C-alpha positions in Angstrom: -35.9 -19.1 -98.4 -36.3 -18.4 -94.7 -35.4 -15.2 -94.3 -36.8 -11.7 -95.9 -35.4 -8.0 -95.3 -37.8 -5.3 -96.4 -35.9 -1.7 -96.9 -37.0 1.8 -97.2 -36.1 5.3 -96.1 -36.9 5.8 -93.0 -38.3 2.4 -91.4 -41.9 4.1 -90.7 -44.1 4.1 -93.8 -43.7 1.9 -96.4 -41.4 -1.0 -95.3 -43.2 -1.8 -92.0 -46.4 -2.0 -94.5 -44.8 -4.3 -96.6 -43.1 -6.2 -93.6 -46.8 -6.6 -92.1 -48.1 -7.9 -95.2 -45.3 -10.3 -96.0 -45.6 -11.8 -92.2 -49.1 -12.0 -93.0 -48.6 -14.4 -95.9 -45.4 -16.0 -94.8 -45.8 -16.8 -91.5 -43.2 -19.6 -91.3 -40.6 -17.2 -92.4 -38.4 -14.4 -91.0 -39.6 -11.0 -92.0 -37.9 -8.0 -90.9 -37.3 -4.2 -91.9 -35.0 -1.7 -92.1 -34.1 2.2 -92.9 -31.3 3.4 -95.3 -31.6 6.4 -93.2 -34.1 5.1 -90.5 -35.8 7.3 -87.8 -34.4 5.1 -85.2 -37.0 4.1 -82.7 -39.8 6.1 -84.1 -43.0 4.0 -84.6 -44.6 3.4 -87.8 -46.6 6.5 -89.2 -50.3 6.6 -88.1 -51.4 6.6 -91.2 -49.7 3.4 -92.2 -50.9 1.7 -88.8 -54.4 2.5 -89.6 -54.5 1.6 -93.4 -52.9 -1.9 -91.8 -55.1 -1.9 -89.0 -58.3 -1.7 -91.5 -56.8 -5.1 -93.0 -56.4 -6.8 -89.9 -52.6 -6.3 -89.5 -51.1 -4.5 -86.3 -48.1 -2.6 -87.4 -48.5 -0.6 -83.9 -45.3 -2.3 -82.4 -42.9 -1.8 -85.0 -39.7 0.4 -84.1 -37.9 2.0 -86.6 -34.4 0.3 -86.8 -31.5 1.3 -89.2 -30.1 -1.3 -92.1 -26.6 -3.1 -91.2 -24.6 -5.7 -93.2 -25.8 -8.3 -90.9 -29.3 -8.0 -91.9 -28.0 -8.4 -95.2 -25.8 -11.0 -95.0 -28.8 -13.0 -93.1 -31.3 -12.3 -95.3 -32.1 -14.4 -98.7 -34.1 -11.6 -100.4 -33.9 -7.8 -99.8 -36.8 -5.7 -100.9 -36.4 -2.0 -101.3 -38.7 0.7 -102.6 -36.8 2.1 -105.4 -33.9 1.7 -108.0 -32.2 4.3 -106.1 -32.7 2.3 -103.2 -31.3 -0.6 -104.9 -28.1 1.2 -106.1 -27.3 2.6 -102.7 -27.8 -0.6 -100.9 -25.9 -2.4 -103.4 -22.7 0.3 -103.0 -22.7 -0.4 -99.2 -23.0 -3.8 -99.3 -21.5 -5.1 -102.3 -21.9 -8.8 -101.0 -25.7 -8.5 -101.3 -25.5 -8.0 -105.0 -28.1 -10.5 -106.5 -30.6 -10.5 -103.9 -31.5 -7.0 -103.7 -34.4 -6.0 -105.7 -37.6 -3.3 -106.0 -40.6 -4.9 -104.4 -42.2 -3.4 -107.5 -39.6 -5.2 -110.0 -42.1 -7.1 -111.9 -44.3 -4.2 -112.5 -41.0 -2.1 -112.8 -42.2 0.4 -110.7 -40.9 2.4 -107.5 -43.0 2.6 -104.7 -43.1 6.7 -104.0 -42.7 7.7 -100.3 -45.6 9.0 -98.4 -44.1 10.6 -95.4 -45.4 13.8 -94.6 -48.2 13.4 -97.4 -51.8 13.2 -97.1 -53.4 9.8 -96.8 -54.1 9.6 -100.5 -50.6 9.4 -100.8 -50.1 6.5 -98.2 -52.9 4.5 -99.8 -51.3 4.6 -103.2 -47.8 3.3 -102.0 -49.8 0.6 -100.0 -51.5 -0.1 -103.5 -48.0 -0.4 -105.0 -46.7 -2.6 -102.0 -49.7 -4.7 -102.4 -49.3 -5.5 -106.2 -45.6 -5.8 -105.7 -46.3 -8.3 -102.4 -48.4 -10.4 -104.7 -46.3 -10.9 -107.3 -43.2 -11.6 -104.9 -45.3 -14.4 -103.0 -46.3 -16.4 -106.7 -42.2 -16.6 -106.7 -41.4 -17.4 -103.4 -44.0 -19.8 -103.0 -42.3 -21.8 -106.1 -39.0 -22.1 -104.5 
């Protein structure tokens, strides 16, 4: 495995946090993020930046990008935040079937979008992302 893509909706909350966690844990791999409906060019949400900064991970330079077919082709693993996003992504790019999974796949959980919600929603999303990343890391290290 060489390339991981993390996808959420706007690419300013959940996927930048997941990208930061995965990049820190897997420094030799290429880890990127994108949005299905990206707020192109926007920075990561201030609350997400603050929560990640508290963990020593700087996502402030992040800028939202729209997902492309080429990103999916280059990726060995595509992690989304919800079952709906998985379905939409596989409909957009049928060739990606088989490498698209929820970040909470092993807990059978979606990660709710904290966009424009209080910090508690971001903390909950980050906790679910953290759990999902941990489960994926165990599998990735076995590959």
